[in-house]
N, CA, C, O and the ligand as a Tripos MOL2 file, in Angstrom:
@<TRIPOS>MOLECULE
protein
  297   295    75     0     0
PROTEIN
NO_CHARGES

@<TRIPOS>ATOM
      1 N          18.9520   -1.3610   -1.3650 N.3       1 MET1
      2 CA         17.5680   -1.3570   -0.8690 C.3       1 MET1
      3 C          16.6830   -0.5940   -1.8370 C.2       1 MET1
      4 O          17.0860    0.4210   -2.4050 O.2       1 MET1
      5 N          15.4880   -1.0930   -2.0130 N.am      2 ASP2
      6 CA         14.5470   -0.4880   -2.9300 C.3       2 ASP2
      7 C          14.0750    0.8680   -2.4350 C.2       2 ASP2
      8 O          13.8100    1.0440   -1.2460 O.2       2 ASP2
      9 N          13.9680    1.8320   -3.3520 N.am      3 SER3
     10 CA         13.5610    3.1820   -2.9660 C.3       3 SER3
     11 C          12.1260    3.2180   -2.4460 C.2       3 SER3
     12 O          11.7550    4.1310   -1.7080 O.2       3 SER3
     13 N          11.3100    2.2180   -2.8310 N.am      4 LEU4
     14 CA          9.9300    2.1690   -2.3420 C.3       4 LEU4
     15 C           9.8820    2.2080   -0.8290 C.2       4 LEU4
     16 O           8.9800    2.8010   -0.2380 O.2       4 LEU4
     17 N          10.8430    1.5830   -0.2190 N.am      5 PHE5
     18 CA         10.7730    1.3870    1.2240 C.3       5 PHE5
     19 C          11.3010    2.5730    2.0050 C.2       5 PHE5
     20 O          11.4010    2.5230    3.2310 O.2       5 PHE5
     21 N          11.6410    3.6450    1.2950 N.am      6 ASN6
     22 CA         12.0050    4.8750    1.9950 C.3       6 ASN6
     23 C          10.7690    5.7070    2.3380 C.2       6 ASN6
     24 O          10.8650    6.7130    3.0400 O.2       6 ASN6
     25 N           9.6200    5.2830    1.8420 N.am      7 ILE7
     26 CA          8.3850    6.0120    2.1170 C.3       7 ILE7
     27 C           7.8470    5.6150    3.4840 C.2       7 ILE7
     28 O           7.6770    4.4320    3.7800 O.2       7 ILE7
     29 N           7.5800    6.6220    4.3120 N.am      8 ALA8
     30 CA          7.0710    6.3480    5.6530 C.3       8 ALA8
     31 C           5.5860    6.0090    5.6000 C.2       8 ALA8
     32 O           4.8030    6.7340    4.9860 O.2       8 ALA8
     33 N           5.2000    4.9230    6.2330 N.am      9 LEU9
     34 CA          3.8020    4.5050    6.2760 C.3       9 LEU9
     35 C           3.2760    4.5710    7.6990 C.2       9 LEU9
     36 O           3.9550    4.1960    8.6550 O.2       9 LEU9
     37 N           2.0330    5.0640    7.8120 N.am     10 GLN10
     38 CA          1.3720    5.0770    9.1120 C.3      10 GLN10
     39 C           0.9830    3.6490    9.4850 C.2      10 GLN10
     40 O           1.0930    2.7250    8.6780 O.2      10 GLN10
     41 N           0.5250    3.4920   10.7290 N.am     11 ASP11
     42 CA         -0.0190    2.1990   11.1450 C.3      11 ASP11
     43 C          -1.3620    1.9690   10.4680 C.2      11 ASP11
     44 O          -2.0050    2.9160   10.0160 O.2      11 ASP11
     45 N          -1.7780    0.7290   10.3990 N.am     12 CYS12
     46 CA         -3.0590    0.3530    9.7980 C.3      12 CYS12
     47 C          -4.2070    1.0970   10.4800 C.2      12 CYS12
     48 O          -4.2840    1.1310   11.7080 O.2      12 CYS12
     49 N          -5.1180    1.7050    9.6650 N.am     13 PRO13
     50 CA         -6.2400    2.4330   10.2520 C.3      13 PRO13
     51 C          -7.2380    1.5090   10.9610 C.2      13 PRO13
     52 O          -8.0340    1.9760   11.7760 O.2      13 PRO13
     53 N          -7.2060    0.2320   10.6670 N.am     14 TYR14
     54 CA         -8.1570   -0.7070   11.2710 C.3      14 TYR14
     55 C          -7.6130   -1.3310   12.5530 C.2      14 TYR14
     56 O          -8.3120   -1.3890   13.5650 O.2      14 TYR14
     57 N          -6.3810   -1.7920   12.5080 N.am     15 CYS15
     58 CA         -5.8970   -2.5720   13.6560 C.3      15 CYS15
     59 C          -4.5950   -2.0220   14.2390 C.2      15 CYS15
     60 O          -4.1100   -2.5320   15.2480 O.2      15 CYS15
     61 N          -4.0260   -0.9890   13.6190 N.am     16 GLY16
     62 CA         -2.7750   -0.4430   14.1250 C.3      16 GLY16
     63 C          -1.5580   -1.2750   13.7550 C.2      16 GLY16
     64 O          -0.4630   -1.0590   14.2740 O.2      16 GLY16
     65 N          -1.7630   -2.2340   12.8470 N.am     17 GLY17
     66 CA         -0.6680   -3.0940   12.4120 C.3      17 GLY17
     67 C           0.2730   -2.3860   11.4470 C.2      17 GLY17
     68 O           0.1050   -1.2000   11.1640 O.2      17 GLY17
     69 N           1.2460   -3.1030   10.9530 N.am     18 THR18
     70 CA          2.2600   -2.5430   10.0720 C.3      18 THR18
     71 C           1.8610   -2.6670    8.6110 C.2      18 THR18
     72 O           1.5210   -3.7510    8.1390 O.2      18 THR18
     73 N           1.9060   -1.5440    7.8990 N.am     19 GLY19
     74 CA          1.6420   -1.5570    6.4700 C.3      19 GLY19
     75 C           2.8960   -1.9180    5.7030 C.2      19 GLY19
     76 O           3.9990   -1.5140    6.0720 O.2      19 GLY19
     77 N           2.7220   -2.6910    4.6170 N.am     20 CYS20
     78 CA          3.8770   -3.1740    3.8670 C.3      20 CYS20
     79 C           3.5800   -3.1110    2.3720 C.2      20 CYS20
     80 O           2.4850   -3.4720    1.9390 O.2      20 CYS20
     81 N           4.5490   -2.6560    1.5870 N.am     21 PHE21
     82 CA          4.3660   -2.6450    0.1340 C.3      21 PHE21
     83 C           4.3350   -4.0660   -0.4040 C.2      21 PHE21
     84 O           5.1550   -4.9050   -0.0310 O.2      21 PHE21
     85 N           3.3760   -4.3230   -1.2880 N.am     22 GLU22
     86 CA          3.3090   -5.6090   -1.9720 C.3      22 GLU22
     87 C           3.3180   -5.3270   -3.4630 C.2      22 GLU22
     88 O           2.7330   -4.3420   -3.9120 O.2      22 GLU22
     89 N           3.9780   -6.1830   -4.2360 N.am     23 GLU23
     90 CA          3.9620   -6.0320   -5.6860 C.3      23 GLU23
     91 C           3.4510   -7.3060   -6.3170 C.2      23 GLU23
     92 O           3.6930   -8.4100   -5.8300 O.2      23 GLU23
     93 N           2.7320   -7.1230   -7.4220 N.am     24 GLU24
     94 CA          2.1680   -8.2740   -8.0940 C.3      24 GLU24
     95 C           2.6340   -8.3070   -9.5350 C.2      24 GLU24
     96 O           2.3750   -7.3770  -10.2990 O.2      24 GLU24
     97 N           3.3100   -9.3620   -9.9010 N.am     25 GLY25
     98 CA          3.6720   -9.5860  -11.2930 C.3      25 GLY25
     99 C           4.5560   -8.5220  -11.9170 C.2      25 GLY25
    100 O           4.7110   -8.4860  -13.1380 O.2      25 GLY25
    101 N           5.1450   -7.6450  -11.0870 N.am     26 GLY26
    102 CA          6.0210   -6.6210  -11.6240 C.3      26 GLY26
    103 C           5.2920   -5.5350  -12.3910 C.2      26 GLY26
    104 O           5.9150   -4.8040  -13.1600 O.2      26 GLY26
    105 N           3.9790   -5.4120  -12.2010 N.am     27 TRP27
    106 CA          3.2440   -4.3770  -12.9320 C.3      27 TRP27
    107 C           2.2900   -3.6040  -12.0470 C.2      27 TRP27
    108 O           1.7630   -2.5750  -12.4710 O.2      27 TRP27
    109 N           2.0530   -4.0610  -10.8460 N.am     28 CYS28
    110 CA          1.1980   -3.2700   -9.9720 C.3      28 CYS28
    111 C           1.6270   -3.4250   -8.5200 C.2      28 CYS28
    112 O           2.2620   -4.4100   -8.1430 O.2      28 CYS28
    113 N           1.2710   -2.4460   -7.7300 N.am     29 LEU29
    114 CA          1.6480   -2.4880   -6.3260 C.3      29 LEU29
    115 C           0.5140   -1.9710   -5.4670 C.2      29 LEU29
    116 O          -0.3810   -1.2740   -5.9450 O.2      29 LEU29
    117 N           0.5630   -2.3170   -4.2040 N.am     30 TYR30
    118 CA         -0.4180   -1.8410   -3.2310 C.3      30 TYR30
    119 C           0.2150   -1.9640   -1.8600 C.2      30 TYR30
    120 O           1.3160   -2.4970   -1.7190 O.2      30 TYR30
    121 N          -0.4840   -1.4700   -0.8510 N.am     31 ILE31
    122 CA          0.0260   -1.5840    0.5130 C.3      31 ILE31
    123 C          -0.9520   -2.4410    1.2960 C.2      31 ILE31
    124 O          -2.1630   -2.2220    1.2530 O.2      31 ILE31
    125 N          -0.4200   -3.4100    2.0040 N.am     32 GLN32
    126 CA         -1.2670   -4.3160    2.7580 C.3      32 GLN32
    127 C          -0.8200   -4.3580    4.2120 C.2      32 GLN32
    128 O           0.3700   -4.2830    4.5220 O.2      32 GLN32
    129 N          -1.8080   -4.4800    5.0980 N.am     33 CYS33
    130 CA         -1.5140   -4.6180    6.5180 C.3      33 CYS33
    131 C          -1.0440   -6.0420    6.8060 C.2      33 CYS33
    132 O          -1.6710   -7.0140    6.3830 O.2      33 CYS33
    133 N           0.0530   -6.1480    7.5210 N.am     34 LEU34
    134 CA          0.5940   -7.4660    7.8390 C.3      34 LEU34
    135 C          -0.2560   -8.1930    8.8700 C.2      34 LEU34
    136 O          -0.1970   -9.4170    8.9850 O.2      34 LEU34
    137 N          -1.0470   -7.4290    9.6170 N.am     35 GLU35
    138 CA         -1.8250   -8.0360   10.7070 C.3      35 GLU35
    139 C          -3.2030   -8.5010   10.2410 C.2      35 GLU35
    140 O          -3.5650   -9.6630   10.4260 O.2      35 GLU35
    141 N          -3.9820   -7.5820    9.6300 N.am     36 CYS36
    142 CA         -5.3780   -7.9070    9.3180 C.3      36 CYS36
    143 C          -5.6360   -8.0940    7.8330 C.2      36 CYS36
    144 O          -6.7180   -8.5440    7.4560 O.2      36 CYS36
    145 N          -4.6730   -7.7620    6.9780 N.am     37 GLY37
    146 CA         -4.8480   -8.0130    5.5480 C.3      37 GLY37
    147 C          -5.6010   -6.9360    4.7970 C.2      37 GLY37
    148 O          -5.8560   -7.0880    3.6020 O.2      37 GLY37
    149 N          -5.9690   -5.8380    5.4730 N.am     38 SER38
    150 CA         -6.6040   -4.7450    4.7440 C.3      38 SER38
    151 C          -5.5820   -4.1560    3.7810 C.2      38 SER38
    152 O          -4.3770   -4.2500    4.0140 O.2      38 SER38
    153 N          -6.0660   -3.5450    2.6940 N.am     39 GLN39
    154 CA         -5.1250   -3.0490    1.6880 C.3      39 GLN39
    155 C          -5.6720   -1.8610    0.9360 C.2      39 GLN39
    156 O          -6.8770   -1.6070    0.9380 O.2      39 GLN39
    157 N          -4.7660   -1.1270    0.2860 N.am     40 THR40
    158 CA         -5.1650   -0.0260   -0.5800 C.3      40 THR40
    159 C          -5.5980   -0.5950   -1.9210 C.2      40 THR40
    160 O          -5.4610   -1.7920   -2.1740 O.2      40 THR40
    161 N          -6.1220    0.2760   -2.7760 N.am     41 ALA41
    162 CA         -6.3630   -0.1150   -4.1650 C.3      41 ALA41
    163 C          -5.0190   -0.4860   -4.8050 C.2      41 ALA41
    164 O          -3.9520   -0.1550   -4.2880 O.2      41 ALA41
    165 N          -5.1050   -1.1780   -5.9370 N.am     42 GLU42
    166 CA         -3.8820   -1.5370   -6.6530 C.3      42 GLU42
    167 C          -3.5360   -0.4350   -7.6450 C.2      42 GLU42
    168 O          -4.4160    0.1800   -8.2480 O.2      42 GLU42
    169 N          -2.2400   -0.2000   -7.8010 N.am     43 PHE43
    170 CA         -1.7660    0.8290   -8.7290 C.3      43 PHE43
    171 C          -0.8950    0.1770   -9.7810 C.2      43 PHE43
    172 O           0.1600   -0.3830   -9.4830 O.2      43 PHE43
    173 N          -1.3570    0.2590  -11.0180 N.am     44 ALA44
    174 CA         -0.5800   -0.3280  -12.1140 C.3      44 ALA44
    175 C           0.5020    0.6510  -12.5550 C.2      44 ALA44
    176 O           0.3130    1.8660  -12.4910 O.2      44 ALA44
    177 N           1.6230    0.1220  -12.9960 N.am     45 TYR45
    178 CA          2.6940    0.9770  -13.5140 C.3      45 TYR45
    179 C           3.3620    0.3050  -14.7060 C.2      45 TYR45
    180 O           3.2800   -0.9110  -14.8820 O.2      45 TYR45
    181 N           4.0260    1.1260  -15.5240 N.am     46 HIS46
    182 CA          4.6390    0.6030  -16.7450 C.3      46 HIS46
    183 C           6.1000    0.9770  -16.8790 C.2      46 HIS46
    184 O           6.7420    0.6250  -17.8690 O.2      46 HIS46
    185 N           6.6400    1.6890  -15.8900 N.am     47 SER47
    186 CA          8.0390    2.0890  -15.9500 C.3      47 SER47
    187 C           8.5310    2.3220  -14.5260 C.2      47 SER47
    188 O           7.7290    2.4940  -13.6090 O.2      47 SER47
    189 N           9.8440    2.3290  -14.3430 N.am     48 PRO48
    190 CA         10.3850    2.5710  -12.9950 C.3      48 PRO48
    191 C           9.9370    3.9170  -12.4350 C.2      48 PRO48
    192 O           9.7140    4.0490  -11.2310 O.2      48 PRO48
    193 N           9.8030    4.9340  -13.3220 N.am     49 GLU49
    194 CA          9.3650    6.2480  -12.8630 C.3      49 GLU49
    195 C           7.9300    6.1690  -12.3530 C.2      49 GLU49
    196 O           7.5960    6.6980  -11.2930 O.2      49 GLU49
    197 N           7.0930    5.4930  -13.1370 N.am     50 GLU50
    198 CA          5.7010    5.3360  -12.7300 C.3      50 GLU50
    199 C           5.6010    4.5250  -11.4450 C.2      50 GLU50
    200 O           4.7460    4.7820  -10.5970 O.2      50 GLU50
    201 N           6.4780    3.5540  -11.3170 N.am     51 ARG51
    202 CA          6.4620    2.6970  -10.1260 C.3      51 ARG51
    203 C           6.6580    3.5450   -8.8710 C.2      51 ARG51
    204 O           5.9260    3.3860   -7.8940 O.2      51 ARG51
    205 N           7.6380    4.4420   -8.8960 N.am     52 SER52
    206 CA          7.8800    5.3150   -7.7480 C.3      52 SER52
    207 C           6.6860    6.2080   -7.4880 C.2      52 SER52
    208 O           6.2990    6.4380   -6.3420 O.2      52 SER52
    209 N           6.1000    6.7140   -8.5810 N.am     53 GLU53
    210 CA          4.9510    7.5980   -8.4600 C.3      53 GLU53
    211 C           3.7600    6.8660   -7.8530 C.2      53 GLU53
    212 O           3.0730    7.3960   -6.9800 O.2      53 GLU53
    213 N           3.5190    5.6400   -8.3250 N.am     54 MET54
    214 CA          2.3970    4.8490   -7.8140 C.3      54 MET54
    215 C           2.6290    4.4650   -6.3550 C.2      54 MET54
    216 O           1.6860    4.4050   -5.5660 O.2      54 MET54
    217 N           3.8730    4.2090   -6.0030 N.am     55 ALA55
    218 CA          4.1880    3.8820   -4.6120 C.3      55 ALA55
    219 C           3.8470    5.0610   -3.7140 C.2      55 ALA55
    220 O           3.3140    4.8880   -2.6180 O.2      55 ALA55
    221 N           4.1610    6.2670   -4.1930 N.am     56 ALA56
    222 CA          3.8560    7.4750   -3.4200 C.3      56 ALA56
    223 C           2.3470    7.6490   -3.2990 C.2      56 ALA56
    224 O           1.8470    8.0410   -2.2440 O.2      56 ALA56
    225 N           1.6140    7.3570   -4.3860 N.am     57 GLN57
    226 CA          0.1560    7.4800   -4.3450 C.3      57 GLN57
    227 C          -0.4480    6.4590   -3.3960 C.2      57 GLN57
    228 O          -1.3510    6.7810   -2.6240 O.2      57 GLN57
    229 N           0.0440    5.2340   -3.4500 N.am     58 ALA58
    230 CA         -0.4640    4.1920   -2.5610 C.3      58 ALA58
    231 C          -0.1960    4.5860   -1.1050 C.2      58 ALA58
    232 O          -1.0490    4.4070   -0.2360 O.2      58 ALA58
    233 N           0.9950    5.1220   -0.8550 N.am     59 ALA59
    234 CA          1.3510    5.5440    0.5010 C.3      59 ALA59
    235 C           0.4430    6.6670    0.9740 C.2      59 ALA59
    236 O           0.0490    6.7130    2.1400 O.2      59 ALA59
    237 N           0.1080    7.5870    0.0450 N.am     60 ARG60
    238 CA         -0.7630    8.6980    0.4180 C.3      60 ARG60
    239 C          -2.1390    8.1590    0.8300 C.2      60 ARG60
    240 O          -2.6920    8.5690    1.8500 O.2      60 ARG60
    241 N          -2.6860    7.2330    0.0250 N.am     61 LEU61
    242 CA         -3.9840    6.6240    0.3490 C.3      61 LEU61
    243 C          -3.9350    5.9330    1.7060 C.2      61 LEU61
    244 O          -4.8140    6.1080    2.5500 O.2      61 LEU61
    245 N          -2.8980    5.1590    1.8860 N.am     62 TRP62
    246 CA         -2.7490    4.4150    3.1450 C.3      62 TRP62
    247 C          -2.7050    5.3850    4.3220 C.2      62 TRP62
    248 O          -3.3630    5.1770    5.3410 O.2      62 TRP62
    249 N          -1.9230    6.4400    4.1630 N.am     63 ASN63
    250 CA         -1.6960    7.3670    5.2730 C.3      63 ASN63
    251 C          -2.9220    8.2170    5.6110 C.2      63 ASN63
    252 O          -3.0300    8.7330    6.7240 O.2      63 ASN63
    253 N          -3.8530    8.3690    4.6490 N.am     64 ILE64
    254 CA         -5.0850    9.0980    4.9840 C.3      64 ILE64
    255 C          -6.2100    8.1250    5.3280 C.2      64 ILE64
    256 O          -7.3430    8.5490    5.5600 O.2      64 ILE64
    257 N          -5.9160    6.8470    5.3620 N.am     65 GLY65
    258 CA         -6.8930    5.8620    5.8220 C.3      65 GLY65
    259 C          -7.8160    5.3280    4.7460 C.2      65 GLY65
    260 O          -8.8150    4.6770    5.0530 O.2      65 GLY65
    261 N          -7.4940    5.5970    3.4760 N.am     66 LYS66
    262 CA         -8.3020    5.0360    2.3850 C.3      66 LYS66
    263 C          -7.8390    3.6080    2.1220 C.2      66 LYS66
    264 O          -7.1370    3.3090    1.1560 O.2      66 LYS66
    265 N          -8.2660    2.7530    3.0270 N.am     67 VAL67
    266 CA         -7.8110    1.3710    3.0240 C.3      67 VAL67
    267 C          -9.0380    0.4600    3.0450 C.2      67 VAL67
    268 O         -10.0010    0.7060    3.7710 O.2      67 VAL67
    269 N          -8.9830   -0.5830    2.2450 N.am     68 ILE68
    270 CA        -10.1230   -1.5000    2.1300 C.3      68 ILE68
    271 C          -9.9870   -2.6000    3.1770 C.2      68 ILE68
    272 O          -8.9840   -3.3110    3.2360 O.2      68 ILE68
    273 N         -11.0220   -2.7180    3.9980 N.am     69 SER69
    274 CA        -11.0090   -3.7680    5.0170 C.3      69 SER69
    275 C         -11.2680   -5.1240    4.3780 C.2      69 SER69
    276 O         -12.0800   -5.2220    3.4580 O.2      69 SER69
    277 N         -10.6050   -6.1600    4.8390 N.am     70 PRO70
    278 CA        -10.8690   -7.5180    4.3360 C.3      70 PRO70
    279 C         -12.1740   -8.0710    4.9120 C.2      70 PRO70
    280 O         -12.6570   -9.1150    4.4740 O.2      70 PRO70
    281 N         -12.7450   -7.3630    5.9010 N.am     71 HIS71
    282 CA        -13.9870   -7.8260    6.5360 C.3      71 HIS71
    283 C         -15.0430   -6.7350    6.4660 C.2      71 HIS71
    284 O         -15.3700   -6.1320    7.4880 O.2      71 HIS71
    285 N         -15.5860   -6.4680    5.2780 N.am     72 PRO72
    286 CA        -16.5560   -5.3740    5.1620 C.3      72 PRO72
    287 C         -17.7970   -5.6530    6.0080 C.2      72 PRO72
    288 O         -18.2760   -6.7840    6.0890 O.2      72 PRO72
    289 N         -18.2990   -4.5950    6.6310 N.am     73 GLY73
    290 CA        -19.5050   -4.7390    7.4240 C.3      73 GLY73
    291 C         -19.2480   -5.0160    8.8790 C.2      73 GLY73
    292 O         -20.1800   -5.0090    9.6830 O.2      73 GLY73
    293 N         -18.0080   -5.2600    9.2380 N.am     74 GLU74
    294 CA        -17.7150   -5.5530   10.6420 C.3      74 GLU74
    295 C         -17.4220   -4.2820   11.4010 C.2      74 GLU74
    296 O         -17.1530   -4.3280   12.6010 O.2      74 GLU74
    297 ZN         -4.5730   -3.9670    9.9800 Zn       75 ZN75
@<TRIPOS>BOND
     1     1     2 1
     2     2     3 1
     3     3     4 2
     4     3     5 am
     5     5     6 1
     6     6     7 1
     7     7     8 2
     8     7     9 am
     9     9    10 1
    10    10    11 1
    11    11    12 2
    12    11    13 am
    13    13    14 1
    14    14    15 1
    15    15    16 2
    16    15    17 am
    17    17    18 1
    18    18    19 1
    19    19    20 2
    20    19    21 am
    21    21    22 1
    22    22    23 1
    23    23    24 2
    24    23    25 am
    25    25    26 1
    26    26    27 1
    27    27    28 2
    28    27    29 am
    29    29    30 1
    30    30    31 1
    31    31    32 2
    32    31    33 am
    33    33    34 1
    34    34    35 1
    35    35    36 2
    36    35    37 am
    37    37    38 1
    38    38    39 1
    39    39    40 2
    40    39    41 am
    41    41    42 1
    42    42    43 1
    43    43    44 2
    44    43    45 am
    45    45    46 1
    46    46    47 1
    47    47    48 2
    48    47    49 am
    49    49    50 1
    50    50    51 1
    51    51    52 2
    52    51    53 am
    53    53    54 1
    54    54    55 1
    55    55    56 2
    56    55    57 am
    57    57    58 1
    58    58    59 1
    59    59    60 2
    60    59    61 am
    61    61    62 1
    62    62    63 1
    63    63    64 2
    64    63    65 am
    65    65    66 1
    66    66    67 1
    67    67    68 2
    68    67    69 am
    69    69    70 1
    70    70    71 1
    71    71    72 2
    72    71    73 am
    73    73    74 1
    74    74    75 1
    75    75    76 2
    76    75    77 am
    77    77    78 1
    78    78    79 1
    79    79    80 2
    80    79    81 am
    81    81    82 1
    82    82    83 1
    83    83    84 2
    84    83    85 am
    85    85    86 1
    86    86    87 1
    87    87    88 2
    88    87    89 am
    89    89    90 1
    90    90    91 1
    91    91    92 2
    92    91    93 am
    93    93    94 1
    94    94    95 1
    95    95    96 2
    96    95    97 am
    97    97    98 1
    98    98    99 1
    99    99   100 2
   100    99   101 am
   101   101   102 1
   102   102   103 1
   103   103   104 2
   104   103   105 am
   105   105   106 1
   106   106   107 1
   107   107   108 2
   108   107   109 am
   109   109   110 1
   110   110   111 1
   111   111   112 2
   112   111   113 am
   113   113   114 1
   114   114   115 1
   115   115   116 2
   116   115   117 am
   117   117   118 1
   118   118   119 1
   119   119   120 2
   120   119   121 am
   121   121   122 1
   122   122   123 1
   123   123   124 2
   124   123   125 am
   125   125   126 1
   126   126   127 1
   127   127   128 2
   128   127   129 am
   129   129   130 1
   130   130   131 1
   131   131   132 2
   132   131   133 am
   133   133   134 1
   134   134   135 1
   135   135   136 2
   136   135   137 am
   137   137   138 1
   138   138   139 1
   139   139   140 2
   140   139   141 am
   141   141   142 1
   142   142   143 1
   143   143   144 2
   144   143   145 am
   145   145   146 1
   146   146   147 1
   147   147   148 2
   148   147   149 am
   149   149   150 1
   150   150   151 1
   151   151   152 2
   152   151   153 am
   153   153   154 1
   154   154   155 1
   155   155   156 2
   156   155   157 am
   157   157   158 1
   158   158   159 1
   159   159   160 2
   160   159   161 am
   161   161   162 1
   162   162   163 1
   163   163   164 2
   164   163   165 am
   165   165   166 1
   166   166   167 1
   167   167   168 2
   168   167   169 am
   169   169   170 1
   170   170   171 1
   171   171   172 2
   172   171   173 am
   173   173   174 1
   174   174   175 1
   175   175   176 2
   176   175   177 am
   177   177   178 1
   178   178   179 1
   179   179   180 2
   180   179   181 am
   181   181   182 1
   182   182   183 1
   183   183   184 2
   184   183   185 am
   185   185   186 1
   186   186   187 1
   187   187   188 2
   188   187   189 am
   189   189   190 1
   190   190   191 1
   191   191   192 2
   192   191   193 am
   193   193   194 1
   194   194   195 1
   195   195   196 2
   196   195   197 am
   197   197   198 1
   198   198   199 1
   199   199   200 2
   200   199   201 am
   201   201   202 1
   202   202   203 1
   203   203   204 2
   204   203   205 am
   205   205   206 1
   206   206   207 1
   207   207   208 2
   208   207   209 am
   209   209   210 1
   210   210   211 1
   211   211   212 2
   212   211   213 am
   213   213   214 1
   214   214   215 1
   215   215   216 2
   216   215   217 am
   217   217   218 1
   218   218   219 1
   219   219   220 2
   220   219   221 am
   221   221   222 1
   222   222   223 1
   223   223   224 2
   224   223   225 am
   225   225   226 1
   226   226   227 1
   227   227   228 2
   228   227   229 am
   229   229   230 1
   230   230   231 1
   231   231   232 2
   232   231   233 am
   233   233   234 1
   234   234   235 1
   235   235   236 2
   236   235   237 am
   237   237   238 1
   238   238   239 1
   239   239   240 2
   240   239   241 am
   241   241   242 1
   242   242   243 1
   243   243   244 2
   244   243   245 am
   245   245   246 1
   246   246   247 1
   247   247   248 2
   248   247   249 am
   249   249   250 1
   250   250   251 1
   251   251   252 2
   252   251   253 am
   253   253   254 1
   254   254   255 1
   255   255   256 2
   256   255   257 am
   257   257   258 1
   258   258   259 1
   259   259   260 2
   260   259   261 am
   261   261   262 1
   262   262   263 1
   263   263   264 2
   264   263   265 am
   265   265   266 1
   266   266   267 1
   267   267   268 2
   268   267   269 am
   269   269   270 1
   270   270   271 1
   271   271   272 2
   272   271   273 am
   273   273   274 1
   274   274   275 1
   275   275   276 2
   276   275   277 am
   277   277   278 1
   278   278   279 1
   279   279   280 2
   280   279   281 am
   281   281   282 1
   282   282   283 1
   283   283   284 2
   284   283   285 am
   285   285   286 1
   286   286   287 1
   287   287   288 2
   288   287   289 am
   289   289   290 1
   290   290   291 1
   291   291   292 2
   292   291   293 am
   293   293   294 1
   294   294   295 1
   295   295   296 2
@<TRIPOS>SUBSTRUCTURE
     1 MET1         2 RESIDUE 1 A MET
     2 ASP2         6 RESIDUE 1 A ASP
     3 SER3        10 RESIDUE 1 A SER
     4 LEU4        14 RESIDUE 1 A LEU
     5 PHE5        18 RESIDUE 1 A PHE
     6 ASN6        22 RESIDUE 1 A ASN
     7 ILE7        26 RESIDUE 1 A ILE
     8 ALA8        30 RESIDUE 1 A ALA
     9 LEU9        34 RESIDUE 1 A LEU
    10 GLN10       38 RESIDUE 1 A GLN
    11 ASP11       42 RESIDUE 1 A ASP
    12 CYS12       46 RESIDUE 1 A CYS
    13 PRO13       50 RESIDUE 1 A PRO
    14 TYR14       54 RESIDUE 1 A TYR
    15 CYS15       58 RESIDUE 1 A CYS
    16 GLY16       62 RESIDUE 1 A GLY
    17 GLY17       66 RESIDUE 1 A GLY
    18 THR18       70 RESIDUE 1 A THR
    19 GLY19       74 RESIDUE 1 A GLY
    20 CYS20       78 RESIDUE 1 A CYS
    21 PHE21       82 RESIDUE 1 A PHE
    22 GLU22       86 RESIDUE 1 A GLU
    23 GLU23       90 RESIDUE 1 A GLU
    24 GLU24       94 RESIDUE 1 A GLU
    25 GLY25       98 RESIDUE 1 A GLY
    26 GLY26      102 RESIDUE 1 A GLY
    27 TRP27      106 RESIDUE 1 A TRP
    28 CYS28      110 RESIDUE 1 A CYS
    29 LEU29      114 RESIDUE 1 A LEU
    30 TYR30      118 RESIDUE 1 A TYR
    31 ILE31      122 RESIDUE 1 A ILE
    32 GLN32      126 RESIDUE 1 A GLN
    33 CYS33      130 RESIDUE 1 A CYS
    34 LEU34      134 RESIDUE 1 A LEU
    35 GLU35      138 RESIDUE 1 A GLU
    36 CYS36      142 RESIDUE 1 A CYS
    37 GLY37      146 RESIDUE 1 A GLY
    38 SER38      150 RESIDUE 1 A SER
    39 GLN39      154 RESIDUE 1 A GLN
    40 THR40      158 RESIDUE 1 A THR
    41 ALA41      162 RESIDUE 1 A ALA
    42 GLU42      166 RESIDUE 1 A GLU
    43 PHE43      170 RESIDUE 1 A PHE
    44 ALA44      174 RESIDUE 1 A ALA
    45 TYR45      178 RESIDUE 1 A TYR
    46 HIS46      182 RESIDUE 1 A HIS
    47 SER47      186 RESIDUE 1 A SER
    48 PRO48      190 RESIDUE 1 A PRO
    49 GLU49      194 RESIDUE 1 A GLU
    50 GLU50      198 RESIDUE 1 A GLU
    51 ARG51      202 RESIDUE 1 A ARG
    52 SER52      206 RESIDUE 1 A SER
    53 GLU53      210 RESIDUE 1 A GLU
    54 MET54      214 RESIDUE 1 A MET
    55 ALA55      218 RESIDUE 1 A ALA
    56 ALA56      222 RESIDUE 1 A ALA
    57 GLN57      226 RESIDUE 1 A GLN
    58 ALA58      230 RESIDUE 1 A ALA
    59 ALA59      234 RESIDUE 1 A ALA
    60 ARG60      238 RESIDUE 1 A ARG
    61 LEU61      242 RESIDUE 1 A LEU
    62 TRP62      246 RESIDUE 1 A TRP
    63 ASN63      250 RESIDUE 1 A ASN
    64 ILE64      254 RESIDUE 1 A ILE
    65 GLY65      258 RESIDUE 1 A GLY
    66 LYS66      262 RESIDUE 1 A LYS
    67 VAL67      266 RESIDUE 1 A VAL
    68 ILE68      270 RESIDUE 1 A ILE
    69 SER69      274 RESIDUE 1 A SER
    70 PRO70      278 RESIDUE 1 A PRO
    71 HIS71      282 RESIDUE 1 A HIS
    72 PRO72      286 RESIDUE 1 A PRO
    73 GLY73      290 RESIDUE 1 A GLY
    74 GLU74      294 RESIDUE 1 A GLU
    75 ZN75       297 GROUP 0 **** ****
């Protein structure tokens, strides 16, 4: 199992849904809500060490509610 998934994530600040790590192209990651699609900023990485670090940063943002809504203004 990937070490990324050992990080505890709070529920989505918008809808209370489940946050999930997403990776794009093997160079960046972010956390997205499975229910409403809100997400954190993307974090680029260039090595496995950076990947773990960026995952922790993304989790920190998610857990303090710094999450971008897919429906701004609502
Ligand atoms: Zn949500």
